[in-house]
VEXNU-488831 format. One record per residue (C-alpha): x, y, z. Coordinates in Angstrom, 2 decimals. Example, Ala and Ser with C-alpha at 12.3 -4.5 7.8 and 13.67 -1.06 7.14 Angstrom:
BEGIN
12.30, -4.50, 7.80 .
13.67, -1.06, 7.14 .
end
This chain:
BEGIN
-86.98, 247.06, 106.18 .
-87.36, 248.31, 109.76 .
-87.58, 245.65, 112.53 .
-91.01, 246.79, 113.68 .
-92.47, 245.87, 110.22 .
-91.45, 242.23, 110.71 .
-94.31, 241.75, 113.15 .
-97.93, 241.74, 112.05 .
-100.40, 243.93, 113.97 .
-102.09, 240.76, 115.22 .
-98.85, 239.23, 116.60 .
-98.05, 242.54, 118.17 .
-101.54, 242.68, 119.85 .
-101.05, 239.07, 121.07 .
-97.53, 239.67, 122.25 .
-98.18, 242.88, 124.19 .
-101.05, 241.37, 126.26 .
-98.95, 238.92, 128.36 .
-95.89, 241.18, 128.15 .
-97.38, 243.63, 130.88 .
-97.56, 240.75, 133.34 .
-94.29, 239.36, 132.32 .
-92.56, 242.73, 132.82 .
-93.71, 242.70, 136.45 .
-92.16, 239.15, 136.90 .
-88.97, 240.25, 135.09 .
-88.65, 243.16, 137.60 .
-89.13, 240.88, 140.56 .
-86.55, 238.50, 139.19 .
-84.17, 241.37, 138.94 .
-84.84, 242.56, 142.47 .
-84.20, 239.12, 144.00 .
-80.94, 238.84, 141.97 .
-79.87, 242.36, 142.95 .
-80.64, 241.67, 146.60 .
-78.06, 238.92, 146.19 .
-75.52, 241.32, 144.78 .
-75.83, 243.48, 147.89 .
-75.82, 240.57, 150.30 .
-72.67, 239.03, 148.85 .
-71.01, 242.36, 147.75 .
-71.19, 241.34, 144.05 .
-70.65, 243.84, 141.22 .
-72.98, 242.93, 138.28 .
-71.78, 242.83, 134.72 .
-72.59, 245.77, 132.46 .
-75.68, 245.75, 130.26 .
-74.98, 243.95, 126.96 .
-75.02, 245.83, 123.66 .
-77.59, 245.29, 120.97 .
-74.99, 243.43, 118.91 .
-74.48, 240.93, 121.65 .
-78.08, 240.63, 122.55 .
-79.35, 239.90, 119.03 .
-77.05, 237.03, 118.58 .
-77.68, 235.67, 122.07 .
-81.49, 235.93, 121.63 .
-81.38, 233.87, 118.35 .
-79.13, 231.28, 119.81 .
-80.92, 230.94, 123.19 .
-84.50, 230.94, 121.78 .
-84.31, 229.34, 118.36 .
-80.87, 227.73, 118.43 .
-79.08, 229.34, 115.57 .
-77.19, 232.61, 114.73 .
-79.20, 235.37, 113.05 .
-78.69, 236.03, 109.33 .
-77.27, 239.38, 108.27 .
-80.64, 240.55, 107.27 .
-82.06, 239.68, 110.75 .
-79.07, 241.43, 112.42 .
-79.63, 244.60, 110.28 .
-83.42, 244.61, 110.93 .
-82.81, 244.59, 114.62 .
-80.02, 247.16, 114.64 .
-81.85, 249.58, 112.32 .
-84.96, 249.64, 114.48 .
-85.42, 252.64, 116.62 .
-88.25, 251.06, 118.67 .
-87.34, 251.19, 122.27 .
-89.18, 247.88, 122.86 .
-87.44, 246.03, 120.05 .
-85.83, 243.57, 122.43 .
-89.05, 242.50, 123.87 .
-90.70, 242.41, 120.48 .
-87.99, 240.18, 119.13 .
-88.25, 237.85, 122.17 .
-91.98, 237.40, 121.37 .
-91.42, 236.94, 117.70 .
-88.75, 234.20, 118.31 .
-90.81, 232.44, 120.89 .
-93.63, 232.25, 118.44 .
-91.48, 230.88, 115.57 .
-90.86, 227.39, 114.24 .
-87.18, 227.82, 115.21 .
-88.29, 227.85, 118.94 .
-89.89, 224.36, 118.38 .
-86.80, 223.03, 116.65 .
-84.36, 224.30, 119.30 .
-86.32, 223.31, 122.37 .
-87.10, 219.95, 120.91 .
-83.36, 219.28, 120.96 .
-83.29, 220.08, 124.62 .
-86.15, 217.80, 125.51 .
-84.87, 215.00, 123.27 .
-81.63, 215.06, 125.28 .
-83.51, 215.04, 128.68 .
-86.08, 212.29, 127.47 .
-83.40, 210.32, 125.51 .
-85.42, 210.29, 122.37 .
-84.22, 207.86, 119.69 .
-85.56, 207.87, 116.15 .
-84.68, 206.14, 112.96 .
-85.34, 202.57, 114.35 .
-87.13, 199.72, 112.61 .
-90.50, 200.91, 113.85 .
-91.78, 204.39, 113.99 .
-92.42, 204.73, 117.73 .
-89.38, 206.92, 118.26 .
-90.29, 209.24, 115.40 .
-93.90, 209.39, 116.49 .
-92.72, 210.34, 120.02 .
-90.44, 213.03, 118.62 .
-93.27, 214.55, 116.61 .
-95.57, 214.47, 119.54 .
-92.92, 216.48, 121.50 .
-92.63, 219.05, 118.64 .
-96.36, 219.28, 118.33 .
-96.64, 219.93, 122.12 .
-94.02, 222.63, 121.94 .
-95.74, 224.30, 118.94 .
-99.04, 224.30, 120.73 .
-97.33, 225.50, 123.95 .
-98.98, 222.74, 125.91 .
-98.72, 223.62, 129.65 .
-95.76, 221.72, 131.22 .
-97.93, 219.84, 133.78 .
-100.23, 218.57, 130.98 .
-97.25, 217.65, 128.84 .
-95.85, 215.46, 131.67 .
-99.25, 213.98, 132.55 .
-99.84, 212.88, 128.94 .
-96.57, 211.03, 128.95 .
-97.13, 209.37, 132.39 .
-100.75, 208.24, 131.43 .
-100.06, 207.40, 127.76 .
-101.57, 204.24, 126.36 .
-102.57, 202.86, 122.95 .
-100.68, 202.38, 119.72 .
-97.95, 204.66, 118.47 .
-100.08, 205.84, 115.54 .
-102.82, 206.87, 117.87 .
-100.77, 208.53, 120.61 .
-97.06, 209.51, 120.14 .
-96.65, 210.05, 123.94 .
-96.50, 206.26, 124.47 .
-92.90, 206.71, 123.22 .
-92.16, 207.65, 126.86 .
-92.60, 204.03, 127.93 .
-91.60, 202.37, 124.59 .
-88.28, 204.07, 124.98 .
-87.71, 201.93, 128.14 .
-89.49, 198.82, 126.94 .
-88.69, 195.92, 129.20 .
-87.10, 198.21, 131.82 .
-89.98, 199.41, 133.97 .
-87.77, 200.04, 137.00 .
-85.41, 202.20, 134.97 .
-88.35, 204.10, 133.68 .
-89.48, 204.98, 137.12 .
-85.98, 206.06, 138.09 .
-85.84, 208.39, 134.94 .
-89.26, 209.83, 135.86 .
-88.11, 210.81, 139.40 .
-84.87, 212.18, 138.12 .
-86.32, 214.22, 135.28 .
-89.51, 215.61, 136.87 .
-88.75, 215.44, 140.64 .
-84.99, 216.17, 140.60 .
-84.54, 212.99, 142.76 .
-82.07, 210.20, 141.94 .
-83.53, 207.01, 143.22 .
-81.55, 204.54, 141.08 .
-79.20, 203.57, 143.97 .
-82.23, 202.35, 145.95 .
-83.08, 199.85, 143.35 .
-80.59, 197.39, 144.79 .
-80.16, 198.62, 148.41 .
-81.08, 201.49, 150.64 .
-79.63, 204.71, 149.27 .
-76.14, 205.34, 150.69 .
-76.38, 209.10, 150.26 .
-79.96, 209.88, 150.75 .
-82.98, 208.92, 152.90 .
-84.68, 206.66, 150.25 .
-84.94, 202.92, 151.05 .
-85.22, 200.14, 148.68 .
-88.87, 199.56, 149.72 .
-89.47, 203.28, 148.85 .
-88.22, 202.51, 145.37 .
-90.40, 199.57, 144.77 .
-93.44, 201.32, 146.19 .
-92.84, 204.18, 143.70 .
-92.34, 201.59, 140.88 .
-95.59, 200.00, 141.72 .
-97.57, 202.76, 140.11 .
-96.27, 202.08, 136.60 .
-94.94, 198.54, 136.92 .
-98.19, 197.19, 135.36 .
-97.44, 199.25, 132.13 .
-96.50, 196.88, 129.28 .
-94.43, 199.06, 126.96 .
-94.91, 196.54, 124.20 .
-98.40, 195.36, 123.32 .
-97.42, 191.67, 123.09 .
-99.45, 190.06, 120.31 .
-99.49, 186.88, 122.43 .
-101.65, 188.63, 124.92 .
-104.16, 189.11, 122.09 .
-103.97, 185.89, 120.17 .
-101.70, 183.38, 121.88 .
-104.17, 181.57, 124.03 .
-106.56, 180.88, 121.14 .
-103.63, 180.05, 118.92 .
-102.22, 177.52, 121.38 .
-105.67, 175.94, 121.62 .
-105.62, 175.59, 117.84 .
-102.20, 174.02, 117.83 .
-103.25, 171.49, 120.47 .
-106.24, 170.60, 118.38 .
-104.05, 169.73, 115.45 .
-101.24, 167.11, 115.20 .
-98.56, 166.92, 117.83 .
-95.70, 169.33, 117.27 .
-92.00, 168.65, 117.79 .
-90.18, 171.15, 120.00 .
-88.33, 172.84, 117.06 .
-91.51, 173.17, 115.06 .
-93.35, 174.57, 118.09 .
-90.63, 177.09, 118.63 .
-90.67, 178.15, 114.97 .
-94.44, 178.53, 114.98 .
-94.30, 180.64, 118.13 .
-91.61, 182.84, 116.64 .
-93.55, 183.18, 113.42 .
-96.80, 184.12, 115.22 .
-94.90, 186.80, 117.05 .
-93.29, 188.11, 113.92 .
-96.45, 187.99, 111.78 .
-98.34, 189.95, 114.54 .
-95.48, 192.44, 115.03 .
-97.49, 195.51, 113.96 .
-99.82, 194.88, 116.91 .
-97.03, 195.42, 119.56 .
-96.01, 199.03, 119.04 .
-97.76, 200.70, 121.93 .
-98.55, 200.66, 125.60 .
-101.15, 198.74, 127.49 .
-102.11, 198.35, 131.15 .
-101.82, 194.97, 132.86 .
-102.56, 193.62, 136.29 .
-98.96, 192.75, 136.82 .
-97.87, 193.44, 140.42 .
-94.33, 194.12, 141.74 .
-92.48, 192.05, 144.36 .
-89.46, 192.84, 146.37 .
-86.36, 191.03, 145.13 .
-85.55, 187.59, 146.51 .
-82.35, 188.93, 148.27 .
-84.18, 191.75, 150.08 .
-82.43, 192.13, 153.42 .
-84.16, 194.81, 155.49 .
-86.59, 194.43, 158.40 .
-89.56, 196.39, 157.02 .
-90.63, 193.62, 154.58 .
-89.92, 190.10, 153.45 .
-88.11, 188.98, 150.28 .
-90.47, 188.31, 147.37 .
-93.33, 190.22, 149.13 .
-95.78, 192.10, 146.89 .
-95.52, 195.88, 147.23 .
-98.36, 198.45, 147.22 .
-97.90, 201.71, 145.42 .
-96.93, 204.65, 147.62 .
-95.44, 208.07, 147.00 .
-92.12, 209.04, 148.49 .
-93.21, 212.47, 149.77 .
-96.10, 214.77, 149.90 .
-99.77, 213.76, 149.78 .
-100.01, 210.04, 149.25 .
-101.58, 209.09, 145.87 .
-104.27, 206.42, 145.88 .
-103.43, 203.28, 144.02 .
-106.75, 201.44, 144.41 .
-108.06, 202.40, 140.94 .
-106.22, 203.86, 137.95 .
-102.86, 203.88, 139.69 .
-101.11, 205.70, 136.87 .
-103.80, 208.42, 136.74 .
-103.42, 209.10, 140.47 .
-99.69, 208.94, 140.16 .
-99.68, 211.54, 137.35 .
-101.98, 213.80, 139.35 .
-99.71, 213.64, 142.42 .
-96.60, 214.16, 140.36 .
-97.79, 217.21, 138.41 .
-99.93, 218.85, 141.06 .
-99.61, 222.50, 141.79 .
-99.42, 221.38, 145.46 .
-96.25, 219.39, 144.73 .
-93.58, 222.07, 145.19 .
-90.82, 219.83, 143.96 .
-92.41, 219.51, 140.55 .
-92.60, 223.27, 139.81 .
-89.17, 223.97, 141.41 .
-87.45, 221.35, 139.27 .
-88.76, 222.77, 136.00 .
-88.19, 226.36, 137.11 .
-84.55, 225.67, 137.95 .
-84.02, 223.69, 134.65 .
-85.38, 226.73, 132.63 .
-83.11, 229.01, 134.68 .
-80.12, 226.94, 133.97 .
-81.03, 226.68, 130.24 .
-81.11, 230.46, 129.97 .
-78.37, 231.54, 132.43 .
-75.92, 228.64, 132.08 .
-76.15, 227.48, 135.62 .
-78.94, 226.44, 137.96 .
-79.92, 228.12, 141.16 .
-79.61, 224.52, 142.44 .
-76.91, 222.22, 141.12 .
-77.15, 219.52, 140.03 .
-80.51, 220.14, 138.64 .
-81.67, 216.55, 139.24 .
-80.28, 215.56, 142.54 .
-82.23, 217.34, 145.23 .
-81.87, 216.27, 148.84 .
-83.27, 217.54, 152.19 .
-80.24, 219.68, 152.73 .
-80.22, 221.10, 149.21 .
-80.35, 224.90, 149.07 .
-80.40, 227.36, 146.22 .
-77.72, 229.98, 145.72 .
-80.58, 232.52, 145.91 .
-83.43, 230.86, 147.94 .
-85.90, 233.71, 147.60 .
-85.47, 233.76, 143.85 .
-85.80, 230.01, 143.59 .
-89.03, 230.09, 145.54 .
-90.41, 232.96, 143.51 .
-89.74, 231.17, 140.17 .
-91.29, 227.97, 141.42 .
-94.40, 229.81, 142.67 .
-94.58, 231.73, 139.33 .
-94.63, 228.43, 137.39 .
-97.93, 227.62, 139.27 .
-99.20, 231.14, 138.87 .
-98.54, 230.99, 135.15 .
-100.34, 227.58, 135.00 .
-97.00, 225.99, 133.94 .
-96.68, 228.11, 130.78 .
-93.05, 227.65, 130.00 .
-93.01, 230.29, 127.34 .
-94.27, 232.92, 129.78 .
-91.49, 232.01, 132.23 .
-88.85, 232.12, 129.40 .
-90.24, 235.52, 128.27 .
-89.87, 236.85, 131.78 .
-86.27, 235.69, 132.16 .
-85.21, 236.96, 128.73 .
-86.75, 240.37, 129.41 .
-84.93, 240.67, 132.73 .
-81.94, 243.01, 133.21 .
-80.11, 240.03, 134.69 .
-80.28, 237.95, 131.49 .
-79.54, 241.02, 129.28 .
-76.20, 241.74, 131.03 .
-72.80, 240.85, 129.59 .
-71.79, 237.27, 130.07 .
-69.52, 236.11, 132.82 .
-66.33, 234.97, 131.29 .
-64.53, 233.50, 134.32 .
-65.09, 229.89, 135.11 .
-67.53, 229.04, 137.84 .
-67.29, 225.66, 139.59 .
-70.68, 223.85, 139.82 .
-70.02, 223.08, 143.54 .
-69.67, 226.84, 144.27 .
-72.56, 229.31, 144.40 .
-72.95, 231.77, 141.49 .
-74.93, 234.95, 142.09 .
-75.69, 235.71, 138.41 .
-73.82, 238.81, 137.59 .
-74.94, 237.94, 134.15 .
-75.43, 234.70, 132.15 .
-72.39, 232.44, 131.97 .
-70.32, 232.38, 128.78 .
-71.17, 229.13, 127.10 .
-70.05, 227.10, 124.06 .
-72.82, 226.42, 121.69 .
-74.35, 222.94, 121.79 .
-73.54, 220.65, 118.85 .
-77.06, 221.34, 117.53 .
-76.58, 225.12, 117.73 .
-73.30, 224.98, 115.74 .
-74.87, 222.72, 113.10 .
-78.06, 224.79, 112.90 .
-75.89, 227.94, 112.58 .
-74.02, 226.45, 109.75 .
-77.38, 225.66, 108.12 .
-78.44, 229.31, 108.52 .
-75.26, 230.37, 106.80 .
-75.91, 227.95, 103.94 .
-79.65, 227.62, 103.05 .
-82.58, 230.01, 102.91 .
-85.25, 229.74, 105.68 .
-83.72, 226.81, 107.60 .
-86.36, 226.90, 110.27 .
-88.99, 225.94, 107.59 .
-87.19, 223.09, 105.97 .
-88.46, 219.89, 107.51 .
-88.42, 216.29, 106.59 .
-91.44, 215.06, 104.69 .
-94.43, 213.09, 105.71 .
-92.94, 209.63, 105.06 .
-93.09, 208.66, 108.71 .
-96.80, 209.37, 108.70 .
-97.24, 207.15, 105.76 .
-95.39, 204.41, 107.44 .
-97.48, 204.84, 110.66 .
-100.62, 204.63, 108.52 .
-99.21, 201.44, 106.98 .
-98.60, 200.03, 110.43 .
-102.13, 200.99, 111.45 .
-103.64, 199.32, 108.27 .
-101.79, 196.06, 108.90 .
-102.74, 196.01, 112.55 .
-106.43, 196.58, 111.73 .
-106.34, 193.78, 109.20 .
-104.40, 191.44, 111.56 .
-107.06, 192.02, 114.23 .
-109.69, 190.77, 111.81 .
-107.72, 187.55, 111.19 .
-109.01, 184.48, 112.93 .
-106.64, 182.53, 115.27 .
-107.17, 179.49, 113.09 .
-105.81, 181.30, 110.09 .
-102.83, 182.65, 112.02 .
-101.96, 179.20, 113.19 .
-102.39, 177.78, 109.72 .
-100.11, 180.34, 108.15 .
-97.43, 179.77, 110.86 .
-97.65, 176.04, 110.36 .
-97.21, 176.53, 106.55 .
-94.00, 178.49, 107.00 .
-92.64, 176.66, 110.05 .
-90.56, 174.19, 108.03 .
-88.78, 176.99, 106.11 .
-88.26, 178.79, 109.36 .
-86.62, 175.79, 110.95 .
-84.21, 175.44, 108.03 .
-83.26, 179.00, 108.29 .
-82.80, 178.59, 112.10 .
-80.28, 175.73, 111.44 .
-78.39, 177.91, 108.99 .
-78.36, 180.82, 111.43 .
-76.91, 178.62, 114.25 .
-74.09, 177.48, 111.96 .
-73.41, 181.03, 110.83 .
-73.34, 182.20, 114.43 .
-70.80, 179.42, 115.22 .
-68.57, 180.42, 112.26 .
-68.74, 184.05, 113.36 .
-67.75, 183.15, 116.88 .
-64.85, 181.01, 115.72 .
-63.55, 183.71, 113.37 .
-63.64, 186.20, 116.19 .
-61.81, 183.96, 118.64 .
-59.06, 183.25, 115.94 .
-58.75, 187.02, 115.22 .
-59.36, 186.59, 111.55 .
-60.73, 189.90, 110.42 .
-61.63, 188.92, 106.91 .
-63.31, 185.68, 108.04 .
-65.15, 187.64, 110.74 .
-66.41, 190.18, 108.16 .
-67.55, 187.49, 105.81 .
-69.28, 185.50, 108.61 .
-71.05, 188.57, 109.80 .
-72.29, 189.37, 106.33 .
-73.53, 185.81, 105.89 .
-75.37, 185.99, 109.15 .
-76.91, 189.37, 108.23 .
-78.24, 187.87, 105.01 .
-79.81, 184.92, 106.78 .
-81.49, 187.19, 109.38 .
-82.86, 189.38, 106.64 .
-84.19, 186.22, 104.92 .
-85.95, 185.28, 108.11 .
-87.48, 188.71, 108.38 .
-88.67, 188.49, 104.86 .
-90.23, 185.14, 105.61 .
-92.43, 186.61, 108.28 .
-93.38, 189.54, 106.05 .
-94.35, 187.22, 103.26 .
-96.40, 185.04, 105.70 .
-98.16, 188.16, 106.99 .
-99.02, 189.43, 103.59 .
-100.38, 186.03, 102.55 .
-102.44, 185.77, 105.79 .
-104.04, 189.17, 105.18 .
-104.63, 188.46, 101.45 .
-106.29, 185.17, 102.31 .
-108.56, 186.75, 104.91 .
-109.54, 189.82, 103.03 .
-109.22, 188.66, 99.43 .
-106.89, 191.55, 98.64 .
-103.84, 193.25, 100.05 .
-104.48, 196.63, 101.43 .
-101.78, 199.19, 100.32 .
-99.49, 200.70, 102.88 .
-97.85, 197.70, 104.40 .
-94.81, 198.57, 106.41 .
-92.72, 196.05, 104.52 .
-93.39, 197.80, 101.30 .
-92.86, 201.37, 102.35 .
-89.68, 203.28, 101.94 .
-88.65, 206.57, 103.68 .
-89.95, 209.56, 101.84 .
-87.90, 212.74, 101.79 .
-89.83, 215.91, 101.04 .
-90.23, 219.32, 102.40 .
-93.23, 221.41, 103.38 .
-93.74, 224.84, 104.90 .
-93.67, 224.45, 108.57 .
-96.42, 226.93, 109.39 .
-98.78, 225.77, 106.75 .
-102.04, 223.95, 107.54 .
-101.92, 220.44, 106.08 .
-105.61, 220.77, 105.05 .
-105.10, 223.91, 102.95 .
-101.71, 223.43, 101.32 .
-101.68, 222.48, 97.57 .
-99.18, 220.40, 95.64 .
-98.17, 223.70, 93.73 .
-97.42, 225.44, 96.96 .
-95.44, 222.49, 98.31 .
-93.36, 222.32, 95.12 .
-92.74, 226.09, 95.20 .
-91.61, 225.96, 98.79 .
-89.29, 223.07, 98.16 .
-87.70, 224.67, 95.14 .
-85.93, 227.30, 97.34 .
-83.73, 224.46, 98.73 .
-82.82, 222.84, 95.38 .
-79.00, 222.53, 94.96 .
-78.19, 222.84, 98.63 .
-77.68, 219.23, 99.43 .
-79.84, 216.77, 101.39 .
-77.70, 217.04, 104.52 .
-78.70, 220.65, 105.28 .
-81.64, 220.15, 107.63 .
-81.74, 221.38, 111.21 .
-80.68, 219.02, 113.86 .
-84.19, 218.42, 115.01 .
-85.06, 216.98, 111.62 .
-82.16, 214.51, 111.54 .
-82.13, 211.08, 113.18 .
-81.88, 211.26, 116.97 .
-79.00, 210.82, 117.73 .
-77.16, 211.35, 114.50 .
-74.91, 208.42, 113.27 .
-71.42, 208.04, 114.68 .
-69.07, 210.24, 112.67 .
-71.61, 212.80, 111.89 .
-70.71, 216.50, 112.60 .
-73.30, 216.54, 115.47 .
-71.80, 213.57, 117.26 .
-68.25, 214.96, 116.74 .
-69.28, 218.10, 118.59 .
-70.91, 216.38, 121.57 .
-74.49, 215.49, 120.75 .
-75.83, 213.03, 123.28 .
-76.01, 209.39, 122.29 .
-79.58, 209.48, 124.01 .
-78.64, 206.68, 126.39 .
-78.34, 208.77, 129.58 .
-80.31, 211.83, 130.72 .
-78.74, 215.03, 129.42 .
-75.61, 213.30, 128.03 .
-74.49, 216.10, 125.70 .
-70.90, 217.08, 125.86 .
-69.33, 220.56, 125.57 .
-65.71, 219.50, 125.76 .
-63.30, 220.48, 122.98 .
-61.41, 217.76, 121.12 .
-58.83, 217.35, 118.40 .
-61.36, 215.76, 116.13 .
-63.67, 218.93, 116.37 .
-60.73, 221.15, 115.33 .
-59.93, 218.89, 112.41 .
-63.55, 218.74, 111.54 .
-63.86, 222.52, 111.29 .
-60.53, 222.88, 109.43 .
-60.80, 220.10, 107.01 .
-64.48, 219.26, 106.78 .
-66.14, 219.40, 103.26 .
-68.76, 221.51, 104.95 .
-66.54, 224.52, 104.56 .
-66.32, 224.22, 100.76 .
-70.03, 223.79, 100.65 .
-70.48, 226.85, 102.81 .
-68.51, 229.01, 100.42 .
-70.23, 227.85, 97.27 .
-71.91, 230.64, 95.34 .
-75.52, 229.79, 96.12 .
-75.23, 229.81, 99.93 .
-76.82, 232.61, 101.95 .
-73.47, 233.82, 103.23 .
-71.91, 234.13, 99.77 .
-75.09, 235.75, 98.31 .
-74.73, 238.50, 100.96 .
-70.97, 238.67, 100.27 .
-71.40, 238.98, 96.49 .
-74.23, 241.49, 96.93 .
-71.95, 243.97, 98.73 .
-70.74, 246.89, 96.63 .
-67.16, 247.08, 97.96 .
-64.63, 245.37, 100.36 .
-66.10, 247.33, 103.36 .
-69.52, 245.86, 102.58 .
-68.10, 242.40, 102.01 .
-66.37, 242.45, 105.35 .
-69.63, 243.76, 106.92 .
-71.50, 240.77, 105.37 .
-69.06, 238.26, 106.76 .
-68.71, 239.70, 110.37 .
-72.49, 240.40, 110.73 .
-73.40, 236.93, 109.39 .
-70.98, 235.02, 111.65 .
-70.79, 237.27, 114.76 .
-73.84, 239.50, 114.60 .
-71.55, 242.58, 114.61 .
-69.45, 244.82, 112.39 .
-65.70, 244.28, 112.23 .
-63.35, 246.49, 114.30 .
-60.84, 248.82, 112.69 .
-58.15, 246.26, 113.42 .
-60.06, 243.40, 111.90 .
-60.76, 245.60, 108.77 .
-57.08, 246.24, 108.45 .
-56.21, 242.58, 108.66 .
-58.90, 241.64, 106.16 .
-57.63, 244.35, 103.71 .
-54.11, 243.07, 104.02 .
-55.11, 239.46, 103.53 .
-57.17, 240.30, 100.44 .
-54.48, 242.45, 98.95 .
-52.09, 239.52, 99.26 .
-54.40, 236.63, 98.23 .
-57.12, 238.30, 96.20 .
-60.30, 236.22, 96.23 .
-58.69, 233.40, 98.06 .
-58.06, 235.79, 100.89 .
-61.78, 236.15, 101.59 .
-62.05, 232.42, 101.90 .
-59.16, 232.39, 104.37 .
-60.93, 235.06, 106.39 .
-64.21, 233.10, 106.57 .
-62.32, 229.88, 107.45 .
-60.41, 231.71, 110.26 .
-63.55, 233.25, 111.70 .
-65.45, 229.96, 111.54 .
-62.67, 228.41, 113.63 .
-62.56, 231.18, 116.17 .
-63.86, 230.95, 119.70 .
-66.14, 233.94, 119.14 .
-68.12, 231.94, 116.55 .
-68.82, 228.90, 118.81 .
-69.37, 230.69, 122.08 .
-72.57, 232.44, 123.21 .
-71.58, 235.78, 124.76 .
end
């Protein structure tokens, strides 16, 4: 099949319209870069070959290597515009959503797989925004102004992620979207920048009133306390148990964001002359036009932050996208701008920032322009470039794949259509269950809530006593260094904690049943994760059970682990392949690692993944077995792993290995190539 046949006429029509404008931007990018070559007497790298470009495009845009079929389709095409057409096809694909979600989840520190579904709802909101190509300024604005429950608005995950840490949330906002590190000014005037501690608190005032956990007490507690006072006198322990039970019973009501009137005060040890310790602070922006804080402070703050008149906002995202595609920013670091900060190519930096505004913050259009440039399509620079030294972009930097790119590439070698294999809708069912419970809890009277808490308070107090004793035994075992006793004590404590959780769930179910006369299905406590698959591009309203089953059948026998990284827990558990190869722990902004380690080498050499990759049903082995002779088998392996044909020297080594070891020789070849630098680096 020729490559040009892979694109539908409609997609071609849609792709060619913005391409003309993008070509002009690509040309200007090249002129600014080439002016830098002349100014600094730089010799640019040679243009990259089709074999290099096809692999780089797949890795850069959709985060995995191309299959042999995809390589062949590209190489066999005689269309002079095939590179641009492939760029458009990949930008419009599900793989783009998967890959760029990984980037954003690293920046935004997305964590999923927790007890509630706020992290998953947040992750799915990001994916949905990427799929719809929501303009970047709108994407940010929706996060900054988010409110409501997680099942209504996944964007509230931006605040829920930092629940209880409003000052840290503001620091992260400034660092991610304004390229400004304010965190040092939280405790004192910034030692290396102009920002003062008062500046920090004035910025924090915009969002300090955000409560990143809808506290059930704010809804029910006042009336509940009145009910308790109207009844018999409560002992302290019983009062504490009832408070705890009320909070746990009403837990489904807390997963979201609400606005409060809470103000922010300077700390008690504030030591500067411009204000007094403990003084309330009014919201004020640190630069540019001052945003009003009289009404809707978050709304004004979001407008100021994302405004096309705020040059820092457009510059930071343009520089981030440039670094993502080229391997290094025009400004480094990408999130620590100061007054004296300058770009390695100031004219190009200004042009890209201006283009972000002209393109109405359409990040795909910006990416399309960069990928279509001569600069990006040059051979990679293989020499090391220090981040504190200017780089003039003779070509993109040679980079190791991210952990997610390596994993997703292994998936592409193993299963068919990896970009379409996504986790099922279990999280949506659990969100719906949370919503059902919340709606029913809202209908419960405070009197009923207090009555059920009073009923279960005695059991809760007994459990609390047992838990205190168990904690004491655990502490003693740890202090004495008794590993077996420590393990046993920890297990006993876990059982008691689970029993307490179960007590609250039982009380909640009884409360709702008493109020409504029946228990509505879908309670969080009764739901279990559902693993299923569905075609990624299919409309939920039109898909049928038969279509779903047929789609899922293509992955039978491949194992449950072979999902793309974006479909797994974020981050993956400790010890998982992704974590071994440097996936971020999602605790710090952009915390991924590209450093090699002994454990990585051992993982590639001894991991059971290799044996699974060489099973008969994998995509790699299907292409291998479909070849007519040893030349075709070698072609299948090299094109699948490297996007190119083997050299004459490589063919000779392969022939010698197979002559000596027969079928085992081919497995040795695959193993050696998987462990090569060429496989894990993006040229």
